[in-house]
C-alpha positions in Angstrom: 4.1 -37.0 -9.7 2.4 -40.3 -8.9 -0.4 -40.1 -6.4 -2.7 -42.7 -4.9 -6.3 -41.8 -4.4 -8.2 -42.8 -1.3 -11.6 -41.9 -2.6 -13.3 -43.0 -5.9 -13.3 -40.6 -8.8 -16.0 -40.1 -11.3 -15.4 -40.5 -15.1 -18.7 -39.7 -16.6 -20.4 -37.2 -18.9 -22.5 -36.2 -15.9 -19.5 -34.1 -14.7 -19.2 -32.2 -18.0 -22.2 -30.1 -16.9 -20.0 -28.5 -14.3 -17.7 -25.7 -15.4 -14.4 -24.9 -13.8 -12.6 -21.6 -13.8 -9.0 -21.5 -12.7 -6.6 -18.6 -12.0 -2.9 -18.4 -11.5 -1.3 -16.0 -9.0 -0.6 -13.5 -11.8 -4.3 -13.3 -12.6 -4.3 -15.4 -15.8 -7.6 -17.3 -16.0 -8.6 -20.5 -17.7 -12.0 -21.9 -18.3 -13.0 -25.5 -18.9 -15.1 -28.2 -17.4 -14.9 -31.0 -14.7 -13.7 -34.4 -16.0 -13.9 -36.1 -12.6 -14.1 -35.1 -9.0 -13.8 -36.4 -5.4 -13.6 -34.8 -2.0 -9.8 -34.7 -2.4 -9.5 -33.2 -5.9 -10.6 -33.0 -9.5 -9.5 -33.3 -13.1 -10.0 -30.0 -14.9 -10.3 -30.2 -18.7 -9.2 -27.0 -20.5 -10.1 -26.9 -24.2 -7.6 -25.2 -26.5 -4.8 -25.3 -23.9 -3.1 -28.5 -25.0 0.2 -26.7 -25.6 0.1 -24.8 -22.3 2.5 -26.3 -19.6 1.7 -25.3 -16.0 4.5 -25.1 -13.5 4.9 -28.3 -11.4 2.9 -28.2 -8.2 1.6 -24.7 -8.8 -1.3 -23.6 -6.6 -4.4 -22.5 -8.5 -7.5 -20.7 -7.2 -10.7 -22.0 -8.8 -14.5 -22.2 -8.9 -16.8 -24.9 -10.0 -20.1 -23.7 -11.4 -22.9 -24.4 -13.8 -26.6 -24.4 -14.2 -27.0 -27.3 -11.8 -25.4 -25.4 -8.9 -27.3 -22.7 -7.0 -23.9 -21.1 -6.1 -20.3 -21.6 -7.3 -18.0 -23.8 -5.2 -14.6 -22.0 -4.6 -11.4 -23.9 -3.9 -7.6 -23.7 -3.9 -5.7 -26.6 -5.3 -2.2 -27.9 -6.0 -1.4 -29.3 -9.5 -0.3 -32.9 -9.1 -0.3 -34.0 -12.8 -1.0 -32.7 -16.3 -1.3 -34.0 -19.8 -2.3 -33.0 -23.3 -5.1 -34.9 -24.8 -8.2 -34.8 -27.0 -11.8 -34.6 -25.8 -14.9 -33.9 -27.8 -12.8 -33.6 -30.9 -10.6 -30.8 -29.7 -7.2 -30.6 -28.1 -7.3 -30.1 -24.3 -5.0 -29.8 -21.3 -5.9 -32.2 -18.5 -5.0 -31.0 -15.0 -5.1 -33.2 -11.9 -5.7 -30.9 -8.9 -5.6 -31.8 -5.2 -7.7 -29.5 -3.0 -5.6 -27.6 -0.4 -8.4 -27.7 2.2 -11.3 -30.1 2.9 -14.1 -29.6 0.4 -17.7 -30.4 0.9 -19.1 -31.4 -2.4 -22.5 -29.7 -3.3 -25.6 -32.0 -3.4 -25.7 -31.7 -7.1 -22.2 -33.1 -7.5 -23.0 -35.9 -5.1 -26.1 -36.7 -7.2 -23.9 -37.0 -10.3 -21.7 -39.3 -8.3 -24.7 -41.5 -7.4 -25.9 -41.6 -11.0 -22.4 -42.8 -12.1 -22.6 -45.7 -9.6 -25.8 -47.1 -11.2 
């Protein structure tokens, strides 16, 4: 599953302040944080789920939240890649998700994008 990105992605600790909650069609939920994000998709980091394999191209429902956001941002996204890794000293599952519909990033996320450009 190789995908080219048309928009820049953010790889910064600024995004770790945004939580992500994902759910599968059967209602199974996973909680983690945002690794990077663009208008087209995001990388979700799920601590403790390194051994969990998600079905290829599964569609997940999700929400991005956190203390910086006045309200959660809901989305639906297709899994385009996944990998096991280590982040902050613990094993994690990294999920590359492509938004199903156009997403307008909240101002607080755009501000984090601007900080990362400096």
